[in-house]
N, C-alpha and C positions, 0 to 999 in steps of 0.2 A: 623695660622693652628689650634691652640687650640680652637679657636672660630668657625672656618669654619666647622670642622668635626661635632660637635654637631648640628649645623644648618642644615647640609646636612642630618643627621640622622632624625631630626625632620621633614624635608620636605619629606623624604622618607616614614616615618610612616604616615604622613598626606596623601600622595599620595596613599598609600596602602588602607587606610581607605576610601578615596574617590572612589577608584576603586571598593572596595567591596560594598559600598553603591549604586553606579551606577548600578552594576550588579544585586543587590537585587531588586532595583526599576524596572529595565527592566524586570526581571523575574516575578515580581508581576504583572506588566502590561500585560505581555504575558499570564500569567495564567488567569487573569481577562478577557482578550479578548477571550481566548479559552473557558472559561465557559459561557460567554455571547453568543458566536457563537453556542455552543452546545445546550444551552437552546432554542435558536431561531430555530435550526434544529429540536428539539423535537416538538416545537410548530407547525412548518410547517408540520411535519409528521402527527401529530394528526389532523390538519385541513384537510389533504388530505384523512383521513380515513385509514391511514396505522397503522399497529399494532406496539406497542412500549412496550418494557420490559426494565426496568432499569438495571437488572442483570439477566444473564442466565448462567447456568452451563451445559456444555456438548453439547450445540447446535452447537458450532463452531468446535467441534472435527473432523467433517467430512472434514474440509478444511485443516487439517494438511498436512505437507509435504514440506513446504518451508517457510522461514522467510517472514514476522515477526512471523508467527505461527511456532511452533516446527515441527520437522519431524513427530512426533507422540505424542499423548497426550490423556488424559482421564479427563473428567469433567472440561475442561478448562473454564475460566471465560471470558465471553463476556459482555461488558457493553453497555448500550443504544442500544439494539438490535432492529432494525426496519425492518419490513417485509411489503411487499405490491406488487403492480404492477406498472410498469413503461414502457410506450410504448408497452403495451401488453405482457410484460414479468414479471414473478415473480422475486423478488429480495430480498436480505437482506443486511443490512449495520450495522456495529457495531464498537465499540472501543475495542481495545485489548492493554493491557499494559504489557510491559516487563521491567525488571529491578526492583530495590528496590522500595518498596512502592506498588507494584502490586501483585495480587495473582499469576500471571504467571511469577514469578521472574526467571531471568537467573543467574546461578552461576557466581560470579565475576563481575556482573554489579551492581554498587551501585547507579545508577540514574534511576528513572522511565522514561520510554519512551512511549509516547502515539502514537498509530497507528489507522488509520481508514481504515477498510476493506469493500469492496463492492463485492457482488457476484450476477450475473444475470443468470437465468436459460437458458441454451442453447437448441437448437432444439432437441438435442440428446446427448448421451454420446460420449466421444472421449478419446484417449490416452493422458496422461499427456503431456502438451505442454506449454512452457514458452517463452515469448519474453520480454527481459529486457536489461538494459544497461550492457556493459561488466564489469566484475570484475577481480581483479588481478589474482586470482588462477583458473580461468575458465579452463585453459588448463589442470590442474591437477584434479580438483574436478569434472569436467564435461567431462572428457575424453570419447570419443566415443559417446557422446550425443549432441555435437555441430553440427548444420547444417548451412551451408552457402547456400544462395539462389541464388547467382550469380548476385546480384544487389549491386554494390560496395558501393553506398551511404547508403544503408540499412545495409549491412554486416559490415560496419565500425562502425555504430552507435549502432547496436543491436546485441544481442546474442539470437539465437533460440536454445532452449534446449528441446530435446525429445528423446524417444526411438523408435519412429515411423517416420522415415524420410519421407516416402511416404505420410503419412497423413499431415505432416507439409507443404510439398511442395504443395499439393493439396489445403490445407486450406488457405495458406498465399500468394502464388505467383500471384494470380489474382489481386483483388482490395485491399486486406489488406495491402500489402507491401507499395504501394504508399500512402495509407491513413496514416499509421503509420509514414512513412518517412516525411510527410508534417505536421503532428500534432505537435503543439508547446510543448505539455507536454509529448508525448509518449516517446521521447528519454531522458527525464529528470526524472520525478517522477511518471510515470504512466505505470508500467509494466503490462503485461497481462498474465494470467495463466489459461489454460483450465484444470480443475480438474473434472473428471467424466463428469457430465452434467451441470457444472457451470463455467462461465467465471469470473475471479476475477481480481481486481486491488486494489491498496492500496497506502496510503501515510503516511508519518510521521506527526502526528498532530492530533488535536481533530476534532470531528464531527462538520461540519458547514453546513448551508443551501445551500451555494454556492457549496460546495463540493458534496452534494448529487446529485443535478441535473447535475452538470458537469461530475461527474464520471459515473453515471448511463447512461447518454447519450453517453459517450465515449464507454462504454462496448456494448451498443446496436448498436452503429455505427460499431464497429468491427464485431459483430455477423451478422449484415446486409450484410457485405461484404464477409463473408465466403460462398462459394458455397454450396447450399443445398445438393448436392449429397454426400458431405463428410460424412454426418451423416448417410446415408444409407449404407455406405461401411464399417463402423466400426464393 
């Protein structure tokens, strides 16, 4: 026993070191892949004639109201801000950082988290409307704002949040509901949010060339399926 215990302690220490080293290596690889993807996305944007700004302050303030952006903010820092036209619609895409190490730090969060946000201009303004995955406290935090559309497979997978139920039903219950229900990402990591005259989506991670085309096409597909009459009734 006198020999076994020291050996176990040595093995435990070596195991902990091995775990730390493995996590460090994986993290470095992830960071490298993220930086390479972002550099490629910037190159693609510039080749397409889109506008690119490495850092902006205040341009993303207009999109506040829901995470990952704060409910309200002033002079917020948006990184790698790209603007241009996609499928005939004006858009912007940018990175937003929360947590330690970012300008937009959240109190109590000690780890930097990178988000990529996309916004495509809608045909007109509309009331705030969010379609996303259910969250644990929706019944409390969104009391009175949750709308069920009467489509079981959709209502189980998504939460529709708005202060204008009539607008939500008119905008979503035609072609949008079946499109979102069938879309492989919509129920996982591609929420949509109508904010004034822009439709947004976002994901956790850095900007990538694949993400740009995929997410912008997704937003345009949603807008294509919203009946044009809803914009004239707001």
